[in-house]
N, C-alpha and C positions, 0 to 999 in steps of 0.2 A: 505316256495315255496310251491307249487304242486305240487306231482307228472306226472315226465313226461309220455301218456300212451304211448306206438311202436305200432303196426302191423306190421306184419309178413307176407309179397307175393311170392312166395318158388315157383319157376319153374328149371322143376329138365328134363333132355335131353337122350332119350336112344337114345344110336346110333350102329348104326350093322359096321363091319370090316375095313368100308375102314370113321368110322366119319359120318357118313350121318346117319339124326335122322332117326330114323322109332320108335320114338314118345316122347308127350308131354307131361306131366300133369302138372298142378296147383296146388294149394293150397292157400288160405285167411280166415286163421278163423276165425278173426270181423268178412265177411261177411258166413261165414258158408258152403264154394271151399274146398274139400279135397281131393288131386288128380284129377283132372278134368280135362279128355284127349284130347287134340287142338288136330287138323291136323297144323293147323301155327296160326306163333307169331309174335306181332313189339311193340322191345320196344325203346323207346327213354331217351336219358336223358339230362339233360344242362346240360356241365360243365362251365361255370358260368367264370373260370378263366382263364379256352385261350376262354373264347363265340363261344363255340360250341360242336354239335350232335351232339351227341354221341351211337352210334343204335344196339342192337343187332336183323334180320331178320332169320325167323330159320322158317321153316316147313317140314311135312312130307317128305319118299318120294311117299309114297300112297296120300299123296294130290291133287284134282282131280285139269284140269282148269278152268275147266268153277267154283267148288267151290271157285276156286283161283281171281278169278275177281269179285266173288258177296264179298268176303273177302276184294280184296280190296279198291272199291266202296265203300258200308256199315262205311270200314273205315275212305276215303277220307269223305265222309256224319259229319260221325263224329268230327274231326276236325274238319266242316269249324263250326260246333257247336260252339265249344273246344272254338276254333279264333275267331268266336262274343263274348263270354261269359269274359274271358282272357282282346280282345283289345276294344271290344263297338267299333272296325268300320264296319257301313252295307258296305258303298257303299265296299269290297276288299270279306268282309262275300257274296252281293249276285252273285259276280262273280266270286269266288269258289264253289256256290252255282249252279250254272251253267255253270261250268265246270264236276260240280257233275252229269248231267241232259245229256250232250254233252259223257264222258265219256258214265256214265251208256245208252248210243245209242248205242253209236260205240261196245257198247258190249254184249248190244244184248239181254241188263239185265232185262227190264221193256217190 
């Protein structure tokens, strides 16, 4: 039997006295990332047993709104690409791309 390799991704959240995130760092040593700072993170996992998505959305209190808008846009574009890879559904992917363009236009990102 082959030896199972595991990889670990670590997230650390520094909180202020009101438990509001002040600092986010993440590490993925297999990817060469150790204690990199971030201003925001969105994490989703699929609970197959309950057929539901579970998520953690965090951002530091000093995350600028204009950066948050860009972060969301880039996340939506990335999710569109991932959706296409996972489903091969070209019609819905095109619809999602249209929405991403609309989002960018309304947010005045492009």
